[in-house]
N, C-alpha and C positions, 0 to 999 in steps of 0.2 A: 539873421544879422548877428554879428559878434561885437561886443564892446570890450575894450581894454581900459582899465582904470589904474593909474599910477598913484602912489603915495610915498611919502618919506623924504621929499626934497626939502631944502631949506638953506639957511645961512650957517656956515661953520668956519672956524678958524683953521688956518693951515696946520696940517698935522692931525686934524681931527678925523672923525668917522661919521658916516651916514649909511643908512640902509634903505634902499629903494625897494618897493614892492609893486607888483603888477598882477592884477587878477583879470582873467578872461571870463566872460559870461555870454550866454546866448546859445545859438544853434551850433553846437560843437560836437562833431563825431570823435575827433581826436586832434591833438596838437602835435605838429611835427617839431620844428625848431622854435625856440623863444630866445629873445635877445634884447639888448639895450644898445641904443644909439644915442649920440649926443650932437648938439649943434651949438657952437659958440657964435657970438655976434660976428658977422662978416666972414664966417667960415662955412664950409660945406658940412653937411651931416656926415658923421663917421660912425662906423661900427665900433662899439666899445667891447662887447662880449656877447657870445652866443652859446647856447647849450642845446644839444640835440635831445630827442625824446629818450635816447638811451643814456644820456648824462655826459656825453663828450662835450668838452668846452674848448673855446678859442677866445683869445684876448688880443686886443691891439697892444703893440709892444709897450706903449707908454703907461699902461696900467698893470702890466704883469707884475705879480708879487704884491700888489696893493689892493686889487679888487678881486672879489670872488663872486661868480654867478652860480646860482642854484635854482632848482625848481621843485615844485610839489605837484606832481601830475594829478593827484586826487583832488587838488584844489584849483587846477588849471592856473597855477600861479608861478611867477618867476621873481627872483630876488637878486639884488646886487648889493653886496656888502662892500662898501668903499672905505678904505683906511689910508692913513698917511696922505690925506688929501692935500693937493697943491692948488694954488690960484689958477693954474692953467687947466684944472679940471672944471672950472666954472663954465656952465653950459645949461641948456635945456636938455634934459634926458628923456628919451622916448622909448617906450616899450614896444616891442614888435613880436608878432606871433604868426607862424605859418599854420593855418587851421585847415584841417581836412573836413570837407562837407560836400555831399552830393558827388563823391568820388573825384573831387577836384581840390587843389590846394589854393587857398586864398591868403593873401598877406593883409594883416590888420595892424593898425597903429593906435597907440594911446595918444591923448592930447598933449602929453609932455608935462614934466615937473622940473621946476627951476632948482638948480644946485649952484650955490654961490660960495666960493671959498675965499675968505679974506686973508690978506698977508699980515 
């Protein structure tokens, strides 16, 4: 079993910054992709950013230029540096990881961390 634990959420004023962290632990052979999703009240969960094992990144258009995703493979961790935050960034942010174990790829999710941006 694999566990993902997020940290770093909170309340921030518009224009401010937050850094989210997520660490994976458990039975891990290797981690393929890692990413961050978010879900605002009444909306579907959406992909915010993803990073491959090789470091390639993709972002949803609404956060390009403001958010940076990074990872530390030695620590099985992924980070999301969020800057110039807007009220519309308010959501529960979920960490996601594609973990290789027993020659298969399994998707795991963290419990989520709340990010609230006040205007």
